[in-house]
N, C-alpha and C positions, 0 to 999 in steps of 0.2 A: 300575471303577474301579480299577486295581492297589494294592493295599497297597505301604502306605510301605517294611513290614518285607521285603518280598519281594525289593528292590533289595539290599539289604549282605548278603553272606554273613557275615564275621567282625570284620575291622578295618577303621580307617575312618581315614584322612591327615585330624587335628584342626588346624582353621582359626586356633586358639585363643592357642594357652601361645605359642611364640617366634619370631622371624623376623628379618630384616632388610630394607630397601631396598636398591639397590643400583645403582650409576651410574656414568655415565663420565666424571662431572666429576669431578675431585680435590677436595679441601677447598680450595687456594686458589683454583681458578674458582667453588666456590661462592663463598666468602665477598666476591673480587671481584664476583661480577654482585649479591650482597646487599647489599653497601655503593651498586652503581649503581643496583640497583632503590629504594633506600632516599630515592635524591636528588633522586628527585622529576624535571618536565620542567627541564632545562639548558641556563639560559639563555645560558651561557658557548659549549657547543659548539657552539648555536641558533650564534651569534653567529661564531664561529667556520668552519663549514659555512656558513650563510647570508650572509657576506659574500662570500665566495668564489665562491659561486651565482651574487649580486646583481652583480657583477662582471661576469662570463661571461655572465651573459644579456643586460645591457645591453649590452655590447659587441657581442652577438651578431644583436641586434634594432634597433642606431643605423643598420643598414645601412638597413631602411626609413626612416629619418630623412634620412638621408645624401644617398641615392639622385636623386632632382629637382634637389636642388645640384652632385652632381655633372656631372648630364644638362647642366645650366643651364651651368657653366661648361669642362667639357672637352670634351662630343658634343653641342656645338648646331651646326646647320650655319653657323654664320659665325663669324668667330673674335672681331674688333673692331668691327666695323660688319655691315652689310647685303652689304658690296659683295665683302669680304676670308673667303674660303672657310676654316674653321677645320680645320688640317691635324691633327685631332688629330679629324675625325668620320668615322662609318663608318654610315650607316641600318642596315647589317646586321650591325650585331656584337651587337646585344643585350647588352650590356656589364655591365646589371643582374646578368644569369643570372650571369655568367660568376664577377663578384664574387662571387653569393650561393654558387653551387657553391664555389670554392674553397676559400673559408670553412668549408663545412660539410665539405668534405675533409679538408682540415686539421684540425678538432671531430674527425672521425672516428678518424683515424690518433691523435690526441692519448686520443683516450679508450681507443684498442687499447694503444698502451708506456705510459701512465701507469697504466694498470688492472693491468697485467703486473709493471710494476716495485714498486707497493704492496704487492704481494703480496710480492716476489719481495725486496724491500732493507728495506720499512717504509714508513709511513704518513706518521711525521716525517723522513723523510728528505727528503719530496716535498713536508711541507707549505710550500707559500709559492712552491715553484718556478714548477709552473705559473703564478701570478699575473706571477712573474719575466717568462715569457713573453708573456705577454698585453700587461704593461706596456712590452717591448722593441717587439711588434709593434704597439702605440699608437703612439708614441712616433717608431718609424719613419715609421707611414702616417701622420702628421698631415706631418710633414716631406717625404714625397712633392712628388714637381714634374715635370710637361712639359717643364720645360728652355725654353732661348729657343727661342721661337716653332715648336715641339715639336719640339725635337732627342730629345727623350725620350720613349718611348711611357709615358702618367699610366698607364693601365688595365694595364700591365705592373708596374709598383709599386705600385702599390694591390689588384695580388693577390699580389706578394711579400707584404708586412706584409701581407695578410689571412690568408696561409696561418698564420705565426704568432699571430696572434690566435686564429685557429681552431683551430689548435693546442693554446694553453692554455684555450681553451673548453671541447675536450674532457676535456681533462685533468681536469679541476675536477670533472665526471658523478661518476668515480669515489670520486675522494677526498674530496670532500662527504658524497658516501651512505655511505660506509664510516666516514667519523668519525662520522656522527651515528647510525648504529643499532651500530657498537661502546659509545659513550658513554650509549648512552638508554638509562635506566632501562627495564624492559621495559614498561609500561604507558600511558606517553609516546612509547615509541617511533613510533610509524606518527605519534604528531601532530607530534614533531619532526619527523620526516621531512618531512610536510604542510606545515609553518611553513619549510624551507628553501628546498620548491619553490615559497613562496608569490614568492620573490624574483625568480623569473621574471617574473610579470606585475607584478610592481612594479619590476623595472627598465624591462619595456618600457616602461609607464606614464610612469617617468618617464625615459626615451628620449627620448617623446612631449613632453614638459614640457619637458624642457634644449631641445629644439628650437627650441619657442617662446619658452622664456626667451631664449637666444643669440640669435632672429632677431628678438624685442622691443629689446633690447640693443644687440648690437652692430650688426643688421641693419637696426635705426630709421629708417637714409637711405633706405632701400629703395623705401619709397613716392615719394617724389618720383625716380626714376630709372626714368623710364617708357620715354625715347624713345631710337631708336637710335643717338644718337648718346651717351647717356648706359650704354651696356652695357656697357663697361670700367671703370667705377665702379662699374654694379651687379654685377657678377664679379668683382670684385676683394673686397665686401663678401660675398656669398653663397659666396666661396672662404675665408673666414675662419669661416664660419660652420658647416660640413661642418666644418670644423678644429678649432673649439670642443668643437661633438658630440663627436667621439671622441674629441678627448683627453679630457676630463672622466673618461672612461673609466678613466683610470689612477690617478687619485684615490680611489676605495673597493677598489681591488684594494693600494696602500698602505697603505689602512687595517688590511684584512683580513690581510694579512703578518705585521701589529703583530699580531692577534687569535691567528694561530698559533702564535705566541710562547711564550704563555700555559696550552699544552694538553701533557703527555706523550705517548707513545709510547702508543697503542691499549694497552691492558693486553690485549685480546682477542688481539692479535697477540705481544705477547711472551711471552704463555701457550700460545698453539697452536702457532705459527711459532716465535720464538723459541728455546722448550722453556724458560723463563725464570720459573719461576713467582713467586718471589721478587721477582724485580725488578719483577713485575708488580704482584704486592701490594702492595709497598712505593711505586710510583709510583699508584698507584690512589687510598694511603691522603696520602697529600703532597697529591696533588689533589683530592683531597674534603676535607682537611683534619681527615685519622680518627685520634686519638691511638688504637693497638691495642694491644692486648699479648695478649688471647686473643680468643675468637671471642664476640660476644655477637651474641643474637637476639631479639626481640622477638618474636617470633608466637606466636599465640594456640594454644594445645595444650597438652590434658587434661595434669598431669602422671603419668596412669599411661600414656602414651604413643601413647595414640590419642585426640588431641587432631588437629585438622585445621591447617595451614596453606596458604599460597597459591601458586598456581601450577605448576608442570612439574619435572618432574627429568628429565635422562639417565640411561639406563640401561648397565650391562652386563652379562656375562653371571657367572652366581652361582657362589662358591667350590662345589666338590661333597666332599661327604664321602667324607673318605679315612681311612685307619686308620695315625697315626702310630709307628711302631714306637717310637723314642724313648720313650714318655711309658708304654710299655704293663708295666703292674709283674703279677706274675704273679699276685696274688693279687687283683685285680683288672682279669681278661681281660675280663668282658663290660661295664668301663666303659672300655675303653682307647681307646676312637674319638674321635680331633681333627677338629675340622673343621679343613681345608687347604684355606686357596684357592689352586687350579689354575687360575683364570684369568688374566689380564697381570698384571702387579704391579700394585701398590698403589703407591703416589705415597712416598717417601722418609720419614720422621717427621722430626720437629726435632730429634732427638738424632742424626738423620744428615747427612749430607753432601747441600750440598744442589747436588748433580751427574749428573744425567740425563740419561741414552744419546740421542745425537742422534736426533732424528725422519727418515724417509725425506725426498727432497726431492719436494717435492708434483711438481713439476717433468718430473721423471724420465719417462721413454716409461709403464713399469709404472703409475706410479701415476697419470697419465693416464686408461691407458686402464681400470684398476679405478675408478675412481672415475666418469667416464662414461659408461664405454660396459658393463662388467660388473656395475655398481650402478644402471645405468640413467640418470644424472643431467644426457646429455645432452639426454633429454625435457624436463626443466625448464628448462638451458638454450636449445633449441629453442623451449620456451614463450615463457619473456620475449624471446627476440630476432624473434621471429617479430610479437609482439602491437607493439613495440616500434617493428616496423619499421613497419608496416598503420599503427599513429594518426599516425608523424609522415607517411608519406606522403599523407596528408589533412591534418593540423594544418599540418605547412609549406607545403604547395600553398596554406595562404589566408592562410597568419600572414608569411611573410616574402618575400611577391609584390612585383611592382610597385605601387607605390598608385594604378598608374589602374586597378587593378582593385575596389580601395575605391572608388574613385570613381565607377564604371562605376556598382557597383551604388546609389551616391546618387544616380545620375542619373534624372529623371523624362522625359528626350525621348531620340527613336532618334538617333543617332550614325553617318552613312553611314561606307564606307569612303573617299570623296576627302575628309571633312572628318578625318579620324584623318590622314590623311597630310600633309595642308595643318597640322597643329598639330604647334606645337615640342613637340621627346622631352619635354621637363619639365614640360609642361600639361598637364591635364586635357581632352581634348577634348571633354569634357560642359560644359565652362568656359573653350573655351582664349581667351575676351578675358581671362582674369587674369593680374596682371603677376606673378612671380615670388616678390614677397614675398607674394600673396592666397594662390597656390597651394602655400607652404609653408605659412601660417598655416591652409589650409583643410584641410590632409592632416593634421595636428599636428594639429585637434580631430576630425575624422573617425575618426583611429586612435584615438585615446582611446575615443571612444561608443560605436564599431563594435566593437574590438577589447579594447581595455584594461576595458570595465565591466564586462564580460561575463567574462572568464578572472579579476581580481582579486575579483568576486563566489564566482567558484566554490570557486578557491581557500580564502577565509575561508570558508564555510561547511563545505566538506571538513574542514577544522582543525576546526572545531567537532563534526560529526557523525561525524569518522573512527571515535571509539570504540566509537561504535554501530554500525557497519554491518562485516560479515564482508565480507573487504575484494575475494576470490577471486570472491564472486555479486555483490560489486557491482562490479568489472570487468567480468563475464560481463555486464552488464545496464546497466551504462551503454555499451558498445561497443552492444549492442544497441537503443537510445536513441541513439546517436550517429548510426547505419543510418536507423533512419528518420525523425530530424530529416534527416539529408542529403536524404534518398531527398524529402522535403518541400520542401525546399528548394528540390532542383534542379528539381521538378513546378512548384513556386508560381513560378520563377523566368523560366519559360515565356509565366506570363500579367503579371505584376508586375514584370517588366524594362522598365525607361526608360518606363513608366508611371508614373500619379497612387498604383498601388497599394506604388512601392518601399517606402515605409516599412516594411511586409508585411517582404519582404526582408530589412530592416535588423533588425528586429523576430527574424526566426532567425534570422541570422545572430551575434545577442548571444547568440542564447541558445544557437547551437553553441558558441561560444567558451566559454561559461559552464558547457558538460556537458563541454566538454577537461577541463577545468582541474577540475570534482566528482570525473571518473570518472579515465578512461585516461590523462592526459597526467602527471594525479600519481602514479597507480598504477600505473603501466611504468616510473618513476623506482625508486617505493619498492621491491616485492617483490623485485629482485633483488638488493637490499645487505640482504634478510631471510633467502631461501632457500638459500641458500650456506657453504659453512662459511669459518673465517675464510681457510683458503690460496687459494680461490679467491674469497673475494668481490670484490678489486677486478676481478682479470680477469676476472670473470664479470659484473659490472656493467658494465664495459669492455665486452665482444665486445656484450650488451646495447643498449647506447647506442650503439655504432657501427650495428649490425641499422638504430637507429632514422635514425642520418645517414645511410645508405643509401639506404631508403624518402626519406629529405628531398632526397637528388643526386637520387635516381630522377623524382622526381617536379617538382624546379625543371629537368631537363633537356629533358623534353619536357613540359611547360607553355607555352614560348613558340611554338612548333609547333602548337599549338591557336589562336592569336590569341584571349584568351577576352578581353582588353581591349579587343576589336571586335564580337566574335561571340557574341553573348547565349544561343544554341542553344550552343555550343562550352560556355561558362561551365555551363547545368543541364546537359550530358548530364555533365560532368567531377561535379561533384557527387554526380547519381544513382550516379557511378562510385563516389564515395569511399560510397557507402554500402554498396555489396557488399564493399568493402577492413575496413569496421564490422564488418559481417555474420560474414563470415571471422576478423576479429580477436576477436569474442565467443565463437566455436567454439572456438579454437585455446586462445583462454584458459580454459573450461571443460575441455579436455582434457590442457593439458599445464601448470600454473598450478598449483599445490599449494596447500592449505588451510595459510593460516596463521597463526590462531589456532583457538582451541576453542567449542567450542558457546556460543551465547548462554545465559546463564542460574549459569555458575560462582558458585560460591562463594567463588571466590579471592580474590575482593575484598572481602567481605564478611569472609574471614577475617584479612583485613588489617586490620582495622577499619573497613571502609570502608560503612558502610550507607547511603547517601543513594538517597533516592529513584532520580535519576539513575544511579549505580553498578550497576545492579541489573539495567539494562537493555545494557551496557556486554559486545560481546564481548570477552574476553580472551584479548590476543597470545599465543603459543605464546615459548618462548624460542630466544635464537640458539641453543642448544646444542640442542636438543632439533631445532628446524629446520635443523642443519646434518650432519643424520645423511641429512639426501638421501631417497631411493625406498627406499633401505635403510630407513631409519629408522620408511616408515610400516611398513614389512612387520614389521620388529621389535615396532613397538608393537604391532602385534597376532599376533606369531607368536612372538619369542624371548624376548618379557620380556610375554607377556599371563599366565603363569599361577606365582602365590605363593597360595600357600595360608596365611590368615588367622594370622604368628601362627605357625603350625609350620611352615611347609614354605618356607622363604623363598630353598631350596634347588633347588626346584622351576621352573624359572626358561626353560631353552632348548626348542624341539621336542624336542630326545630326552631331555632329562630326565622333562620330561611325560611323552614314551613310557613309559619305562622303568618309571615310577611307575602308569600305566593298566597297562600287560601284567606289573606285581608279580602273583602269583597269591595274594600272604596282602594285597592289599587291595579293600575291599569297593566302595572310593566317592574320589570325585579335589573334593575343595574348593578351589572356587578362590580368592584372598585377596579380603578384603569391599573393594568398589569401588564407588564412585559412578558418581553419572551424566556427571561432571566430571571428569576427574583431582585429584590430592591432591600438590602438593607435598613432597616429599623431600629435606632439607636432615639429609645426614649429621652435622652439629656439631650435632647436640638431636636427629635418630632415631636409637637405637643402642639396642643390646643385648648383652648380659655372659652367660658362662654364670657360677655359684659352687655349693661346695660348704655347702649348708645346715647340716654341723657347724661349718664353718671361720666361715661366714658372710664369705665375702669373694670377688672372683674372684683369679684367678694370672693373669689378662691383662687389662687395657684395650682397650677400643673403639680401633682403630688410627684414622688421618682419614677412614677412605670411614666410620667408625661400626659394622665389623665386628667380629670378636673369634674365637676360639676356644675349647675344651672339652677340659679338663684332663680327669685320671682323674676320681671321683669328683663331677665339678660336672654334676650331675644335675636342677639348678635354675637357671632362666633369669630376667633383670629385661630389659623394653625398656621405651622411649620411643618407640616405634615410631607411625607413624599409618598409614592407608591406604593402597592402593594409588594407585600412580602413574597407571596404566591406567584408561580411564573401562570400564564395562562394557561399553558399545557394540564396544569394542576386544575383548574379550576373546570375547565373540561372535562375531562375524567370524571371529576363529581357530580357533572350534569350528565352524564351519556348515563355511570352509576345507579342513579336516584333515582332519573325516568327509566331508566330499563326494570329496576326494584321494585318501581310504585310509590316509592318517597314522596314524590311529585305527582299529585292524581292530574291527570288531564282536565284543561274546563275550557267549558267552551262558552264565548269566542276562544281561545290559545292565549293565554299571557304569556311573552314574550320574555325574555332575558337579555338586557341589552350586557352584550360584552366589549367594556369600555378598553381600549388598547391604547399607547403610545411607543414612537419609537421613532426610529430614520425611516422614508416613505419603503426603501427596501424591509426594514422588518413588518412594519404595517403590509405589506402583502403576502409577508407569509401569516402572519397574524388573522386573514383575509381565507387563505387556503384552510387551515385549521379549523377557524370558524365554518365556515365556509361546507368541511366533510363530513362535520359530524352535524349539522342542520339535516345534512342530507340524506342522513340515514335514516329516515325516517319512524326515530323512535317516536310513539303515540305520545301529543301533549309537548316536543320538547320543537320548539321556537326560538332560533337566536338571530339579533340584530347584531351591527358594529359597531359601536361608537369611538371615534377615532379623538383622542385629547391632544389637540394641537395648539392648549395654552399653554403649556411646560416642558418639552420634550426632551430639553437638554442636553440638546442639541450644541456640543462644543464652538465657540467663535461665533455665532449665528442665534435672531433671534429666538421666540416663538411664530411658530411659521405661519401662525394665524395673523401674525403684521406683516409678510412678507409676500407680497403676489407671485414670485417665481416659486417660494419654498413650498405655497399653497397650492401652486399651479402641478408639483412632480408628487404634491400625495394621491392628488385626482387622477392624477395619468398614472399611477400605480392603481388606482382602484380601478380604473378603467381596464385594466388590463390583468386585473386580476378576474375581475369580473368575464371578462370576452376568455377566461381559460376552466374558472372553478364556477361549478353551481350557485344560483344566484342569492345574495342576502344580503337585505337591507343594511344602508351603510347611511351613518351622518360624522359629522366633525362639531366638534363641543369648541367652541369659541371662547377668548378671553373679554373680559370688559373691554369695550371700543369705547372711546372718550372723545372724536371728532370726524368729522365727515370723510375725512383721506380713507380712512381704517374700513369704514362702511364701504364705501366705493371698491377698497384693495377686496374683500370679500365678496362679494357680485361679482367682478372681472375676473376671480380667480373660477367662483360659479359657473358663469357661464361658457369659460372656457372647456367645462366640461361638455358642454353642447355642442361647440367646434367637435372635441374628441368623436361626442358618438355621431356626429355628421361626418366626419373622411375616415371612422376606422371600424368600429363596430354598429351600424344603428341601433341595431334592436337594445341596446346597451341602456341606451336614453341614458340622461343626466348621472355620472356613477353617485351623487349626493344626493339621498332620499332627502334627508332631514337635515337642520341645524340644531343643536344646545346649544342656548344662551340665557345666561353666562356662566361664565368661572367664577372663582374668586377672585377680589382686586387686592391683587399684589401689593408691595412696599407701605403694608400699614402697619403702624405700630400702635398697643397699649400699652399703657401704663400704669402700674402699681399706683393706689391711693396715697400709701405712706411714703415710700421714699420715692416717687415717681420715674424709680428702673422698668425697665421691661420685664411683660408679664410674663412673656416667651423665653427659652432661650433657643438659639437657633446656631447655623454652622458657623455664619460667620459672626456672631455674640451682639449683634445688630436686636436682637430682636423682634424682627420684623417678618410677617407673615402675610397671609391670604384672606382676607376678611369677608365676610358671609351675614347669614340672614339680615334680620329689620333694614340693617345700615343699608345692606347692599339692594335694597328692593327698589329705590330709584332708580336707580343705573341702572338692574335689570331690567324695568319694565321703558325704558329708554333705549336700552337696545334692542328690545323684541321687537320693540313699536317702528323700530329705523329698519332691522333688516327687514321683517315682514313684509312694511312700503316699498323696500328696495326690490325685495323678489316679486312683488306684485308690481312692479314698475316694471320689470324687464321685458322683451320684443318675445322672450323665449317662453314659450309653453311650457318646458321641462322645468326650468328655473322658477318660473310662479305656482308650478305645484309643489316644489318643495316642503315640506312638515317643518315648523319649528315649532321648538318643543320650550318652554318658559322654567325660567328656573333665577332662584333670589328674590330671599327675602318670604316667601308663601310661607303663611304658619298659621292663617285662619281663610273662613271664608271668604272676607274681603277680599284677601292677598289673591282665593281663587281668581275671584270675578274679575280683579285688576287684572292679571297678568292675562285670563283670556280676551277681557276690549282690547288689546293692546295687539293680540292676533295672535296669541299662542294656544295650536292646537292638543297641547298636553300639556300639562302642568307638573312642575317636579318641585318635592317637596325636600327640605334637604337639614338643614339646623334645627328647625322646630320638631323636626324626628326625632334628629338627636335628645331633645330635651326631653320630649315626651313619650316615646316608643308609636308605634303601628296606633295608640289608639287618637294618636293623631290627621290616619285620613280617618279614619270614621266620624272625626269631631266635624272636620272641614266636608264631608259628606251628606251629613246631617242637617246643619246649619246651612248648605248650599242649596236655593231654592230650584234655581236653574236644572231643568236636565237638559245640553242639547245634545244634541247626537252628532259623536266625530268617530 
């Protein structure tokens, strides 16, 4: 077993003094997103989007209801009686297919055009316009005519007006989606989207219900009109029926237009595309009726900055430490390092003019090439488009076809080709003796049972369950389930078609409709609205939806040639073919659809105060801002922002920064910022830090809107209200593996370790050990890992920090003992908070000696589970006031502005802690306790501080606040001035 001390030369990057999170989102975005997230399920937005989606779905699926009526009135073989030919009749025209295809083509065009226009000109400018197009097409359709005795072609007029209806229908897809996701709270986003999509099966159901209602009212005289002489009168009523059914579709469109006048432009569009943060914030506050004069937050974060808040934050490159020549004073040359922000400029302060530099045109060829090809996001677009294509290929093959197909499924008798040829085109061959009234009634009832019941039930179940399902995985597995179900239906239909087993086929068909809406039909609508940035969200959703409509056009074009309404075997083989399409959809979804949620078990919701049993099983959503970075964000999560030193080295952010630290000859180890199993939400309005002078007692500069600040000469101490890393442990480990395997980090001799700092419950820490141990045991050249358990403030509800409580400490030590017994060995240490009286040191030593008892009675080979102790973390409940008005210099969740203090002001207390802990360890009767190494942290900023920390018993010395002020140069400066060269 390698000695802990053999890993370290002399200096170590301290993970605990001071630092900051960094984010791509400015303060207004944080405030806007926070306000929206606090709003809960937004019924107003749901009504706005849902009413429009309902309207368009009704008009789309009304085709199924009116087709028999159109066939009866216009395309029957005879016009007025059995002896008079119908001038419109064309038995080879497949008129219903032409109507469906022109509608779907219009929808495809509408999705592409309006998706682009929504991104180019804004959502609100198009609110209602697509519904006006639907109303226009609907009113034209209900008035179209065949002229006098066939002087006009009714099919041409129907196709002309249905194209406009389809155009409006297609436009609604991207608009409803982007309206919903951009206003929806993060936790309710998927549920709101699923609730909007519920309008599709509801509208499909209502179309059948309206058809039946109109039949029973307007067509109530039809049962008596059965003789050939009464055909003219029967056609009169049937013609009115289909016009009523279509005309009703204009009513919800008018209602939806009214709803759309009630909401402003999407604040995310105003902010991200119009680049007008002030207007976006103002519109949000007016819409939500929030009076606000300052940033207010109610997230439960500890006063000293180590508390946790919910969610995740977008991140941006950190400012680098740089010398500010203007701030250098000759007498303070060593302390003249300031932190200057050399990353992209921050948002103007409130005192500055509200004027932003114009953003580049997102649709410029160079921008499109960069986002889709250079960053690789074309893969996501292909994933959403191909899955939607395959889904609609099967869905519209079943859902919008000739009602004769449904009638065939319900038939228990085999129908010969001759019987079909002698059956009127509007009638069902299995029930050729039924009147038009009976046919319309039967079609409506069967459609409700076969299609609407399953699809409605699937959507309702998904609304309830969607927060508990990982959407990508569910999309993949629901595609797999659809493939299996189609294969079963196709195979069963060979045996059950036109027999007494037809009920089996009906049942499987209903299950198929249920699974459609429980899985891919809804998810292919939701996911494209989540994963693309605001500037491309409408366009990409429109392209994805248009790909789906292309699939529906393809299937509608080839279905008539298969004669599925007369050939049972054709329908069986088509269903089996759909199974292969669904299987391909599962593969594409698995390969090219990103994760839109964090892992289950995240405590983000608990930190919001939601402690119910059901919430603990939810799979939390990623923020739209996090998803907006696309594939680059996936890389950034693991690489670019993967490394920061807990409160000590927030400037070690990018791979280049980390490489600089790793290659610095004066550092003995690099500590990764304390992480959780799940991401921690960073809010710059309450997670901040500042530097201050211990003698003056106040900071020179307050944190900016991003929570960042600068160090001025003499400001050798720091105060922070920060939390944990927003990057989860898995991302850190994946980045280490990636870059050591790629050779980005060259193996060093001796190996320089990474200290992976973690926290959480004892069970979660045990899980962290397993992950770290697994990677450390892979044998990747140069990769050496240790684990530090931050016991200063793990935010366990209703309990003090474990480092203050003997029983809690023992639980962690037991967990580490058991983890070491089960997995490969990794050095483990604990980080302690500042202790202020002897009883606290006694508590620590008692718990450490408990580790000896465990080794003696359980697994002796392990020895004491604790290999080192890091002392000490920041001192909590400290407050620094502004010089002018004596108000708190920092904002915090409680509003008190108190936080954790580090730097030179903490140095005497840190020395006392290191001295006391070293003395107590050496006084133990257990050799294993005496052998525990001590890492001294707190206020070391020069060679004298280094010597002092070593003199009181620190085997390794950490540097934090000074690193934040000066950058990696501080390590070289300390090393060059430190004359001793002890062997450690």
